[in-house]
LUMPAPA-521072 format. One record per residue (C-alpha): x, y, z; residue number from 1; chain. Coordinates in pm, 1 decimal. Example, Ala and Ser with C-alpha at 12.3 -4.5 7.8 and 13.67 -1.06 7.14 Angstrom:
2
u|v|w|i|ch
1230.0|-450.0|780.0|1|A
1367.0|-106.0|714.0|2|A
end
This chain:
326
u|v|w|i|ch
-7455.4|-2281.5|-956.9|1|A
-7273.2|-2074.0|-697.1|2|A
-7490.4|-1855.3|-481.5|3|A
-7479.3|-1476.1|-509.2|4|A
-7360.8|-1381.6|-164.7|5|A
-7095.4|-1118.2|-130.1|6|A
-6901.4|-848.5|-308.4|7|A
-6564.2|-931.6|-453.4|8|A
-6250.8|-814.9|-276.1|9|A
-5876.9|-840.8|-312.3|10|A
-5679.0|-948.6|-7.6|11|A
-5322.6|-976.8|105.4|12|A
-5154.5|-1309.8|166.2|13|A
-5346.2|-1509.8|429.7|14|A
-5192.6|-1636.7|750.8|15|A
-5321.4|-1847.2|1037.2|16|A
-5515.6|-1657.4|1303.7|17|A
-5500.0|-1706.1|1678.0|18|A
-5497.5|-1445.9|1949.3|19|A
-5129.7|-1457.3|2053.0|20|A
-4798.7|-1424.3|1864.7|21|A
-4675.2|-1758.6|1996.1|22|A
-4991.2|-1942.6|1895.5|23|A
-4983.9|-1787.1|1549.4|24|A
-4624.9|-1894.3|1499.9|25|A
-4689.6|-2249.8|1614.5|26|A
-5006.3|-2288.4|1413.0|27|A
-4827.4|-2161.2|1101.7|28|A
-4583.1|-2452.8|1115.3|29|A
-4804.5|-2722.5|1260.0|30|A
-5101.1|-2711.9|1028.8|31|A
-4937.0|-2756.9|688.4|32|A
-5223.1|-2968.7|562.3|33|A
-5163.6|-3141.2|228.7|34|A
-5453.2|-3159.8|-13.5|35|A
-5442.3|-3486.1|-204.3|36|A
-5423.7|-3335.2|-546.4|37|A
-5184.0|-3144.6|-767.4|38|A
-5249.2|-2782.3|-851.0|39|A
-5130.3|-2672.3|-1191.0|40|A
-5049.2|-2319.3|-1290.5|41|A
-5284.9|-2323.5|-1586.0|42|A
-5585.6|-2361.2|-1358.1|43|A
-5528.8|-2022.4|-1199.0|44|A
-5480.3|-1807.3|-1507.6|45|A
-5848.7|-1722.4|-1528.5|46|A
-6022.8|-1390.5|-1492.7|47|A
-6263.4|-1338.5|-1204.4|48|A
-6626.8|-1429.0|-1250.6|49|A
-6925.2|-1218.3|-1136.3|50|A
-7073.0|-1527.7|-970.8|51|A
-6772.4|-1576.5|-747.0|52|A
-6900.5|-1566.8|-389.2|53|A
-6575.7|-1505.9|-215.2|54|A
-6376.7|-1313.5|-475.0|55|A
-6016.0|-1355.4|-580.0|56|A
-5790.0|-1462.4|-294.1|57|A
-5420.8|-1537.7|-263.9|58|A
-5377.1|-1913.4|-225.4|59|A
-5051.9|-2086.9|-134.6|60|A
-5033.0|-2366.0|-388.0|61|A
-4698.8|-2488.9|-256.3|62|A
-4871.9|-2610.5|60.6|63|A
-5135.6|-2797.3|-134.3|64|A
-4937.6|-2966.7|-406.1|65|A
-4742.6|-3281.9|-345.9|66|A
-4719.8|-3594.7|-554.6|67|A
-4703.3|-3939.6|-397.4|68|A
-4335.2|-3968.9|-482.8|69|A
-4254.5|-3620.8|-356.1|70|A
-4135.8|-3502.8|-696.7|71|A
-4293.0|-3229.6|-904.3|72|A
-4421.5|-3280.3|-1255.4|73|A
-4313.3|-3041.1|-1524.9|74|A
-4549.8|-2749.8|-1563.7|75|A
-4670.3|-2746.5|-1202.9|76|A
-4664.5|-2422.2|-1009.9|77|A
-4539.8|-2362.4|-657.2|78|A
-4607.4|-2043.1|-467.9|79|A
-4890.8|-1798.5|-406.9|80|A
-5146.5|-1771.7|-685.7|81|A
-5476.5|-1589.9|-723.0|82|A
-5778.3|-1820.6|-706.6|83|A
-6148.9|-1746.7|-734.1|84|A
-6337.2|-1917.6|-451.8|85|A
-6712.7|-1961.7|-474.5|86|A
-6986.1|-2088.4|-241.9|87|A
-7200.7|-2380.7|-356.5|88|A
-7494.8|-2578.2|-225.7|89|A
-7406.5|-2937.2|-130.8|90|A
-7473.2|-3194.6|-401.8|91|A
-7425.2|-3573.8|-437.3|92|A
-7120.6|-3529.5|-662.3|93|A
-6934.6|-3381.4|-364.7|94|A
-6945.1|-3711.1|-174.4|95|A
-6582.0|-3819.1|-205.0|96|A
-6440.0|-3470.6|-152.3|97|A
-6649.9|-3405.4|157.6|98|A
-6573.5|-3751.3|293.8|99|A
-6204.5|-3670.5|257.5|100|A
-6247.0|-3347.9|456.8|101|A
-6426.9|-3538.8|733.8|102|A
-6197.9|-3842.5|741.8|103|A
-6070.8|-3769.1|1094.2|104|A
-6383.4|-3593.4|1221.9|105|A
-6403.5|-3824.5|1524.3|106|A
-6045.1|-3941.0|1549.9|107|A
-5969.4|-4285.1|1400.6|108|A
-6299.4|-4442.9|1500.7|109|A
-6463.3|-4670.3|1245.8|110|A
-6814.4|-4536.9|1203.9|111|A
-7076.4|-4464.5|942.5|112|A
-6893.9|-4169.0|788.5|113|A
-7055.4|-4234.4|450.3|114|A
-7399.9|-4202.9|606.1|115|A
-7292.4|-3880.7|778.1|116|A
-7176.7|-3733.7|446.1|117|A
-7507.1|-3838.4|285.9|118|A
-7697.9|-3641.2|552.5|119|A
-7485.1|-3333.0|489.3|120|A
-7523.2|-3349.4|111.7|121|A
-7893.7|-3424.3|136.2|122|A
-7959.0|-3100.9|325.3|123|A
-7927.4|-2847.1|46.3|124|A
-8114.8|-2553.4|202.3|125|A
-7863.6|-2514.1|487.5|126|A
-7496.5|-2578.4|422.9|127|A
-7216.4|-2446.2|204.7|128|A
-6923.5|-2600.0|21.9|129|A
-6634.6|-2381.5|-92.6|130|A
-6452.8|-2461.5|-415.0|131|A
-6227.8|-2289.2|-664.1|132|A
-6456.7|-2155.7|-929.9|133|A
-6452.2|-2343.4|-1261.5|134|A
-6192.4|-2584.8|-1125.4|135|A
-6204.4|-2898.6|-1338.5|136|A
-6134.9|-3120.6|-1036.4|137|A
-6436.5|-2975.2|-849.1|138|A
-6249.1|-3022.2|-521.2|139|A
-6418.6|-2904.5|-197.6|140|A
-6188.4|-2689.4|14.2|141|A
-6430.5|-2617.7|295.3|142|A
-6760.6|-2736.2|434.6|143|A
-6991.5|-2576.0|689.1|144|A
-7341.3|-2690.6|785.8|145|A
-7573.4|-2746.2|1082.1|146|A
-7762.2|-3072.2|1135.4|147|A
-8052.0|-3109.6|1377.5|148|A
-7955.9|-3380.7|1627.3|149|A
-8317.9|-3475.3|1687.4|150|A
-8421.0|-3486.2|1323.4|151|A
-8147.3|-3734.2|1237.3|152|A
-8129.9|-3923.3|1570.0|153|A
-8239.6|-4255.5|1419.3|154|A
-7966.4|-4261.4|1155.9|155|A
-7681.7|-4500.0|1223.1|156|A
-7414.2|-4231.2|1190.5|157|A
-7581.6|-4011.8|1451.2|158|A
-7624.2|-4302.1|1691.1|159|A
-7255.6|-4385.5|1656.6|160|A
-7151.6|-4022.8|1696.6|161|A
-7363.7|-3995.4|2012.1|162|A
-7210.3|-4316.4|2150.2|163|A
-6859.1|-4189.9|2079.8|164|A
-6910.6|-3850.8|2244.7|165|A
-7066.7|-4000.0|2556.9|166|A
-6776.3|-4242.6|2582.1|167|A
-6498.8|-3983.3|2553.4|168|A
-6659.6|-3732.6|2791.2|169|A
-6487.2|-3787.7|3125.3|170|A
-6595.0|-3462.4|3289.9|171|A
-6881.3|-3546.7|3521.5|172|A
-6989.6|-3186.1|3559.4|173|A
-7075.3|-3160.3|3187.7|174|A
-7178.9|-3519.5|3117.0|175|A
-7540.7|-3454.6|3215.8|176|A
-7548.0|-3154.1|2981.5|177|A
-7411.2|-3366.5|2699.9|178|A
-7666.9|-3642.7|2764.1|179|A
-7944.8|-3385.9|2757.9|180|A
-7825.3|-3226.2|2433.5|181|A
-7796.3|-3566.0|2266.2|182|A
-8126.7|-3687.0|2410.0|183|A
-8411.0|-3483.0|2558.3|184|A
-8308.1|-3152.4|2398.2|185|A
-8180.0|-3296.2|2069.8|186|A
-8463.1|-3142.8|1866.8|187|A
-8338.6|-2796.5|1964.4|188|A
-7967.3|-2861.7|1907.1|189|A
-7775.4|-2810.3|1583.9|190|A
-7454.1|-3000.4|1520.3|191|A
-7227.6|-2736.2|1369.2|192|A
-6994.6|-2911.0|1124.9|193|A
-6703.0|-2703.9|995.0|194|A
-6411.0|-2868.2|816.2|195|A
-6163.6|-2721.0|570.1|196|A
-5810.2|-2728.6|441.2|197|A
-5590.8|-2530.1|676.1|198|A
-5456.3|-2268.6|436.8|199|A
-5797.3|-2162.6|308.0|200|A
-5793.3|-1780.5|301.1|201|A
-5928.9|-1668.3|640.3|202|A
-6108.1|-1376.5|473.5|203|A
-6362.9|-1633.5|356.0|204|A
-6467.1|-1718.1|712.6|205|A
-6700.6|-1426.5|794.9|206|A
-6910.4|-1458.1|476.6|207|A
-6904.8|-1836.8|511.3|208|A
-7051.1|-1831.3|862.1|209|A
-7282.8|-1544.4|773.8|210|A
-7420.2|-1758.8|491.8|211|A
-7476.1|-2052.4|726.5|212|A
-7661.7|-1864.3|996.8|213|A
-7862.2|-1663.5|743.1|214|A
-7970.0|-1989.6|581.7|215|A
-8072.4|-2129.5|919.6|216|A
-8287.3|-1820.2|975.7|217|A
-8440.3|-1839.9|629.2|218|A
-8515.3|-2210.3|671.7|219|A
-8733.1|-2138.6|974.8|220|A
-8961.0|-1947.4|738.8|221|A
-8911.1|-2100.7|395.0|222|A
-8905.8|-2477.1|446.2|223|A
-9218.7|-2639.6|295.1|224|A
-9348.8|-2808.6|613.1|225|A
-9396.5|-2697.1|972.2|226|A
-9183.3|-2987.9|1091.1|227|A
-8890.2|-2885.9|872.4|228|A
-8921.7|-2519.6|967.2|229|A
-8919.3|-2614.9|1334.3|230|A
-8612.0|-2834.1|1287.2|231|A
-8403.8|-2522.8|1219.3|232|A
-8525.6|-2332.3|1526.5|233|A
-8206.8|-2409.4|1713.6|234|A
-8164.7|-2302.5|2074.5|235|A
-7814.2|-2443.3|2099.2|236|A
-7526.0|-2554.6|1878.0|237|A
-7255.0|-2809.6|1951.7|238|A
-6924.1|-2814.2|1768.7|239|A
-6663.6|-3092.0|1762.6|240|A
-6315.4|-2966.9|1679.3|241|A
-5944.7|-3015.8|1759.5|242|A
-5697.7|-2801.0|1949.6|243|A
-5336.5|-2823.5|2061.3|244|A
-5311.0|-2851.4|2440.1|245|A
-4989.9|-2795.2|2632.4|246|A
-4866.2|-3118.6|2786.5|247|A
-4836.1|-2945.2|3123.1|248|A
-5197.4|-2825.1|3115.1|249|A
-5363.4|-2886.6|3448.5|250|A
-5037.7|-2895.7|3643.6|251|A
-4942.3|-2635.9|3899.4|252|A
-4897.1|-2281.5|3779.4|253|A
-4555.6|-2210.9|3639.9|254|A
-4496.9|-2565.9|3518.3|255|A
-4474.2|-2448.6|3157.5|256|A
-4287.8|-2162.6|2999.7|257|A
-4454.5|-1825.9|3039.2|258|A
-4436.3|-1766.4|2664.2|259|A
-4628.3|-2085.6|2589.9|260|A
-5003.5|-2087.7|2548.0|261|A
-5214.6|-2347.8|2728.7|262|A
-5415.7|-2393.5|2407.4|263|A
-5341.7|-2334.9|2040.5|264|A
-5656.6|-2316.9|1830.7|265|A
-5626.1|-2467.6|1484.7|266|A
-5913.3|-2249.6|1358.5|267|A
-5959.6|-1884.4|1461.2|268|A
-6334.9|-1912.8|1507.5|269|A
-6289.9|-2193.1|1760.4|270|A
-6136.1|-1956.0|2014.4|271|A
-6429.7|-1718.2|1982.0|272|A
-6681.9|-2000.1|2022.1|273|A
-6486.6|-2137.5|2318.2|274|A
-6499.3|-1801.6|2493.1|275|A
-6873.6|-1772.2|2427.4|276|A
-6959.3|-2134.8|2502.2|277|A
-7190.4|-2225.3|2790.3|278|A
-6992.6|-2545.6|2854.5|279|A
-6726.1|-2757.2|2689.4|280|A
-6497.1|-3052.6|2742.8|281|A
-6172.3|-3186.7|2600.8|282|A
-6101.6|-3547.8|2517.5|283|A
-5792.6|-3744.6|2411.4|284|A
-5726.0|-3842.2|2050.9|285|A
-5549.5|-4156.0|1936.3|286|A
-5448.9|-3993.1|1609.6|287|A
-5154.6|-3758.3|1655.8|288|A
-4958.5|-3558.0|1401.0|289|A
-4581.7|-3576.9|1390.5|290|A
-4460.9|-3308.0|1632.6|291|A
-4284.0|-3002.2|1497.1|292|A
-4023.7|-2807.9|1689.6|293|A
-4281.1|-2543.1|1779.9|294|A
-4528.5|-2803.5|1904.0|295|A
-4294.9|-3038.6|2083.4|296|A
-4463.1|-2947.2|2413.4|297|A
-4817.7|-2993.4|2282.3|298|A
-5058.7|-3274.4|2206.4|299|A
-5360.4|-3275.4|1977.2|300|A
-5688.1|-3321.2|2166.1|301|A
-6056.2|-3310.1|2082.8|302|A
-6281.9|-3029.8|2201.8|303|A
-6661.1|-3021.0|2214.4|304|A
-6826.0|-2683.5|2273.1|305|A
-7187.2|-2585.8|2336.0|306|A
-7298.8|-2244.8|2211.2|307|A
-7634.8|-2085.0|2284.2|308|A
-7805.1|-1972.4|1964.1|309|A
-7859.5|-1627.0|2113.0|310|A
-7480.5|-1583.3|2116.8|311|A
-7453.4|-1630.3|1739.0|312|A
-7480.1|-1255.6|1656.2|313|A
-7193.6|-1187.3|1898.6|314|A
-6989.8|-1465.2|1740.2|315|A
-7046.7|-1324.3|1392.2|316|A
-6946.4|-974.2|1498.2|317|A
-6632.1|-1092.7|1675.9|318|A
-6529.6|-1308.6|1380.5|319|A
-6561.3|-1012.0|1145.1|320|A
-6355.6|-799.1|1382.9|321|A
-6086.1|-1062.7|1423.9|322|A
-6036.1|-1121.1|1051.9|323|A
-6057.0|-753.0|960.0|324|A
-5803.0|-650.6|1222.8|325|A
-5549.1|-924.0|1148.3|326|A
end
């Protein structure tokens, strides 16, 4: 059952959010993510439900519907439709959908992704999956959770993730911090996992993150054992994400056009976390998207950020402000 979280609202058509006009324009074109399913008009002619966590939001079906052959079947709908999004606890039936969202979580590396998904779905007290309410396909559109790096350190997927991150970190000044977070301090560090389809309505983000951090707080009091309660007493979070970096980044000032941004954030919250982070590092990715005209001067790179837990209230406030003002 969906959780009872927020009031229902009606919103205008969503758009990508970054802090500059150029970045917004580039992100709009670059991140046309295709969900591997077909959305039919009949699925969206439903009235809103009182249990809907996010309310009725405009959703651009034309960006999410594409058959393998590129042709449209009769009766399919293209354009902006109203869809009821709801928040759900993770459950085993979400395995394939969540695995699809996380397919490129750490580039093209072969690793125990299935085991990673099992950890996420097994932690039902902290973590949220967003779906279209009453959708017969039960497709996850977003996932957010926080996993204790120490609690799960002996799992194969966590060992492989740790190995990967230590390998790609080439910045000596932060490597010791990374080793500490993945080792000695792991019990106090939460791996913040946030993946979603790109054109998910951004108005869902504040309640989605509010739900996550509220659940973390509740878990420190409500979990059945002292060990479990302690496992959610995070002092730090780490987040692995992707950004677009200008190809001239790091060169002498003036090497790139003044209207270009050094970084384009693919998710609005990433820029806030980056600004609040205590340390971070970028790393190259083997997997690259086909360049668009707007992104011809950019490359996709990985970004790991470390956020102190005491900065979470500031993050939440700034995310609310950003979405409400845009």
